[in-house]
C-alpha distance (Angstrom), angle and dihedral (degrees) to the residues before:
residue distance angle dihedral
M1 . . .
L2 3.81 . .
D3 3.76 126.7 .
F4 3.81 118.2 -134.0
R5 3.82 95.7 -92.3
Q6 3.80 92.9 48.7
L7 3.79 90.9 49.0
E8 3.80 91.4 47.8
S9 3.81 90.3 50.2
A10 3.81 91.8 49.0
C11 3.82 90.9 48.8
N12 3.80 90.8 50.1
E13 3.80 90.8 50.4
A14 3.80 90.7 48.9
E15 3.81 89.6 49.4
V16 3.80 91.9 51.0
R17 3.79 93.6 47.2
R18 3.80 93.5 41.0
L19 3.77 89.8 -126.9
T20 3.75 122.0 168.9
D21 3.79 97.6 175.7
P22 3.84 112.4 73.2
L23 3.81 89.3 -156.7
S24 3.82 88.4 66.5
L25 3.80 93.0 68.5
H26 3.80 110.9 110.4
D27 3.78 133.5 -150.5
W28 3.78 99.3 -107.6
S29 3.81 93.7 -178.7
N30 3.82 89.2 90.8
A31 3.81 89.5 70.4
T32 3.80 92.6 57.3
H33 3.81 91.9 47.5
T34 3.81 90.0 51.6
V35 3.80 92.0 50.3
A36 3.82 91.8 47.2
A37 3.81 90.7 53.1
A38 3.81 91.1 48.6
I39 3.81 91.3 50.0
R40 3.78 89.5 56.0
R41 3.82 97.2 39.1
D42 3.80 99.5 42.6
H43 3.79 101.8 33.0
G44 3.80 107.8 22.7
L45 3.78 93.4 -124.2
P46 3.80 120.7 149.5
I47 3.78 114.1 -87.6
P48 3.81 109.8 -105.4
E49 3.77 126.4 -142.8
V50 3.80 105.3 -99.6
N51 3.80 122.8 -137.8
A52 3.80 87.8 -3.5
E53 3.79 119.4 -174.5
I54 3.80 113.7 -128.6
A55 3.79 121.1 -174.1
P56 3.80 112.7 -175.7
G57 3.80 110.0 175.4
D58 3.78 111.8 -39.9
R59 3.82 95.1 -20.4
T60 3.79 130.0 90.3
Y61 3.78 124.3 -158.7
F62 3.79 136.8 171.4
A63 3.79 118.4 -138.0
D64 3.79 121.6 -153.1
F65 3.83 89.0 -145.1
L66 3.79 126.8 8.8
W67 3.79 128.1 -174.5
L68 3.80 96.4 -176.1
E69 3.80 96.9 -176.5
S70 3.82 89.9 56.6
R71 3.83 91.8 39.5
L72 3.82 88.4 -127.5
I73 3.80 129.9 141.2
A74 3.81 124.3 -173.2
E75 3.78 119.1 -164.0
L76 3.80 124.8 -161.8
D77 3.78 105.5 -136.4
S78 3.76 132.8 -174.9
R79 3.76 129.0 -177.9
T80 3.78 88.4 -123.9
F81 3.79 94.2 60.6
H82 3.79 103.4 26.7
L83 3.79 105.8 43.3
T84 3.77 99.9 63.2
P85 3.81 109.0 110.4
R86 3.82 92.0 -112.0
A87 3.82 94.8 47.9
F88 3.82 93.0 43.4
E89 3.82 91.3 55.8
A90 3.81 94.2 40.7
D91 3.82 92.6 51.3
R92 3.79 92.3 54.1
E93 3.81 93.9 46.1
R94 3.78 89.1 48.2
D95 3.82 94.9 48.9
R96 3.80 89.7 49.4
G97 3.82 92.7 50.1
L98 3.81 92.1 47.9
A99 3.82 91.5 48.0
V100 3.81 89.4 53.1
A101 3.83 86.8 53.9
G102 3.83 89.7 54.0
L103 3.81 97.0 -104.7
R104 3.80 123.9 133.6
V105 3.80 116.1 -139.3
I106 3.77 124.0 -159.4
R107 3.78 124.0 -178.1
L108 3.79 122.1 -140.4
T109 3.79 130.2 -166.0
W110 3.79 129.2 -148.9
R111 3.82 88.4 -117.4
Q112 3.81 90.2 57.6
L113 3.80 91.3 47.7
H114 3.79 94.0 49.9
R115 3.80 104.6 31.5
E116 3.82 102.3 32.5
P117 3.82 104.9 29.4
Q118 3.83 95.6 140.3
R119 3.80 93.0 49.2
L120 3.80 91.3 45.5
A121 3.81 91.3 48.8
A122 3.81 90.5 50.6
D123 3.81 90.8 50.5
L124 3.81 91.7 48.2
H125 3.79 90.8 48.6
A126 3.82 90.3 51.8
L127 3.80 91.6 48.6
L128 3.81 93.5 46.0
T129 3.80 93.3 50.8
A130 3.81 96.3 41.9
Q131 3.78 119.5 100.3
P132 3.82 105.4 -88.1
P133 3.78 118.5 -126.2
N134 3.78 119.8 -96.6
R135 3.77 112.2 -76.2
R136 3.81 118.0 -117.6
S137 3.77 122.1 -157.3
């Protein structure tokens, strides 16, 4: 049984992939777990929470990667999934809501992960060791 947000997410994914068979939907959470392990193994960065639920106020979001202590969220984005009209609007509303809650959101692409891993790791290290913004309740 899916709640409304899960159903909406599944419908968006089906729209992006032009799927007509609901059995063709995949569990994409494995990709984020693989990336999280590589971040730790290859770059010595702290392991983030993966697909973490965040509920500031009356909103609920899921973060691809969350380093709560540093108040940092990293999202894996692709043009395929994040440039549909629905996803484009939802991403901006989400980033705004998370910023209000005192969380920083950065967006990462597969190209950055695969072609600039050292630079990305250095940026993540800088963000994780920087003073986090003030926390809002």
